[in-house]
N, C-alpha and C positions, 0 to 999 in steps of 0.2 A: 515368509510366514507360513507354520503348515497346521493342519488343524487335526486333530484327532477327531470322526468322526466317533467312535464310545464315549465321548466325555462331553457332549452337547446336549444330551438328551432328546429330546422330541423337538427342539428348536432348529428351523425350518429357516429362519429368516433372523441375522443378529446381528451385533457388533464389535469389536474388540474393545476391551474397554485401553482407552489412552490413544486409540489407533482412528482416527476421525474420515480417512478418507476412502475406506469403502465399506462396503457391505458386504457379509457372508452367507451365501446360500448356499441352499440344497441341491445336488443334482436334478432333479423333478421341479421343484422350481425354473431354474435356470434352464429346462429344456421345454417346460410354458413359455415361459418368456421369448423361447426364440419361436417356437410355434406361432404365437400371436404376433408374429413378427416387430417387435419391439425396438424400435430405433435408441442409437446414443448409448448403448450398453459394451461393455467390454468386458469378458469372462478371463479368469486367470486361474490354474485349477490348483486348489491347498493344502490337497487331501493325500497324504501317504508320506513315504521320505523325503527330506528336503535336500533339496540338488545342489546347495550353496554351498560352497568349500570355504572351511574353517576360516579361511585368511577371509572371505567378503563376507562374511557373519560378522569377525571380528570390524570391520570397517562400519558395514551396517549398526552395530552396537554403538561405535562412535561420533558416528554421524544421527544418532540417536541422542546421545548425551550432548554435543555440541547444540542442536535443536533447543533441548531443554535449557541447557546455561543461558545461550541467547534469548527464549522468548520471558526466562524471567527475570533477566535482567532489564530488558527492555520493558517488560510489563511493570515493573519498578516502578522504573521512570516516569511510564505515563502515569501513573496515578497518582504524583506528585503536580502534576500539572490542572488535574481534576479528577471528577468521578469518571474512571476508564465504566462504559459500556458492557459487563461483561456477559450479556445478553446478545450484544450486538457485535457481531466479529462478520467483516464481511466476505462471505466466503470466497476459501481461499480457492486461488488458480493457479496450477500446478502446469511448470513450463515456463516458457519466456526466457529473456535475458536477466531475471533479479539471481543473484548470486546464488542460493540453495536452491533457484527454478522452483519457487514458491511464491505467489503475490498475496500478500494479506493487509489490508486497510483496518485501522479502529477508529472506533467513537469514543472520544472524550468530552464531557459535561464541565461546562465552565461556569464561572461565577457570571450573573449578570443574564442568563440566561442563553449564553454563548455556545457555541458547538465546534470542537475542534475534533476535522478527521486528520487524521496520521497515515499516511506507509507505513509498513509495520514486515520490511525486508529487505528494504535497500543496503541494510548494515548486517545482514546474513553474512557466515561463513558463505563460501566457497565448494559450492558441494563435491566438486571434483575435484579438491584436496582435502577433502576434509582433514583441517585444521584449524585452530583459532584464527578468527580475523574478525575484523569489522566489518567487510564486503567492499562496497563504496564507498563508507565511511561518510554514509549522510542519510539522514529521512526528510521528507517532507511534509509540508502541516499547512493548512488550511483552514482559517478560521472567521465562522460568519456567526453575526447576528440574529441573523433570521431564523425563523423557527423552520426545525426540520422534521418532518411526520417519517418516514423514511429514508435513513440512510442511503441503505443500498441502492436505492432508485433517484435520489438527490441529485441536483445539478453539481455540487461541489466535489462530491464522491466519483462522478463523470468525467469531471476537469484535472480531479488529483489523480484518475487512475492513468489518463489520456499521459498527463506531464511526466510520474514515474515511471511509465513505459521507453516515453523520450529518453529520460535519462539515465534507464537502465541501458537504453541500444546504444547512446554514443557517450564514446568516453569524452570525445571536446567540451559536450555540453556536464557533464560528470566534474571535469576540472575546470569551469570557468564559474559554476556554482559554487566550489569549493574556495574559489578562490575571493570569491565577493559578489558581488548582481550578475544575474542572467534574464533577458527577457527572452519569452519563448511563444509560437503561436502552436494554437493547433485545431484541428476538426471541430466545427459548432454543431456538430449533429446534434439535436438532442438537448441543447444547452438554451439559457434563456437567450430571447428574442434580442434584448434591449443590449447583451454582450457580442454581437455579431456583427462583425465589419461586414462590407458592403460584397468583403468575394468570402464569404459564410465562417469568417476565421473567428478564435477568440483568444486573448493575449494576456499573458501575464508576468509577473514580473519578481522573481524567484529572486530571496535574499534580504529583505528588510528587515534591521532588526528592530527591536520591540521591546521595551522595560517588562512587558509583560509575560514574556517568553524568553527561554534559555536558549543562548546563541549554540551550545554543545551539551553533549551529557559521556557520560563515561560509562562503558562497558568492559567485561572482563579483559577482551584481547583490544582497547584502547579506547579512541576520543573518536562520538561521532557528529556532525555536525547536525543540528536542526535548523531548516533550510523553510525560509516562512512562501507561503504563496499569494500572490495579491494578485486577483482578476482586475484586468484593466478596462474602465470603458473604450468604446473605438477610437473616439476620440483621444485619447489620453495615451493606447497604441501609435497612435498615426501620429502626433507628437513626440514619441520617444524615439519612432522610426526617423524621422524628420532631425531630430538634433543632436542625436545621438546620447554620448554620454551625460552632455550635458541637460539634456533633456532629462534623463534620466533623473539625474542627481537635483533637477528642478523638481519631478515628478516626486519624488520621495522628500523633498520638504515640504510642499506644499501640504501632502497625507499628512506630514506630523503636523504641520500646523494646523490644519481644522480637527485634527483630531483621529484620522479616521486608520491612522499608521498603515496597518496589516492585513484589517480587517476587510474580510471580502462581501459582497451585495451583488445581487440580481441585477438591479438600477440605484443610481445613484445620481446625482450631480456630478458631473467631472470636476476636475479641480483647475481644467485648461479649457 
């Protein structure tokens, strides 16, 4: 991006339309911030002729086009599941192992006071290839019927973010979850105490089918699997680890029998 100072008037700080990742500030604002010793800022010169080659500019244009197409298609699907909260877009984390190097989570309000939190980027195109794709071919979904006051600071979002990052980092986990079920443990720091094992871990079961959510959806570049995340009580996790596949199948049967299905709660009576 390049800015022509003659066209911004007296504006000292502004954000360009359609580009929410950074603020544009004047040179004197930059100098003042640096003199004040403000940390956590990174400045990039955007005044003057562009140093970007025509090839790079075309690639960037293509990436923007892919991002807009991907976002529009996925948001259209999210809206079929409930009311997509347009005001709550969990701040984008840039970097990491997600396909387009951006980590996003969305909040969907569902009937009966339920809240569905979903990853919104595991099915992005791969940014280093700049061509249509569904990335890892999946998105994670965690639904709860507990009230959530601040989604960004909620335990379901913390758990979903950890599991999403594990999926993004390890191909073997992606292959397992796309093939069926996957049990997973993550660090329990900041998560509700009733969910913690003696080792301070939290377990989850990924891939449970439910009649209230589709198992997949279609994007312009292909099919994406919607993978449910069910948080386990410590005794249920221990049961699963002890009995393996048979234990997992029995847990799934009991969850369905008791009407708990894929819903996650910070506390409930274990089914074993």
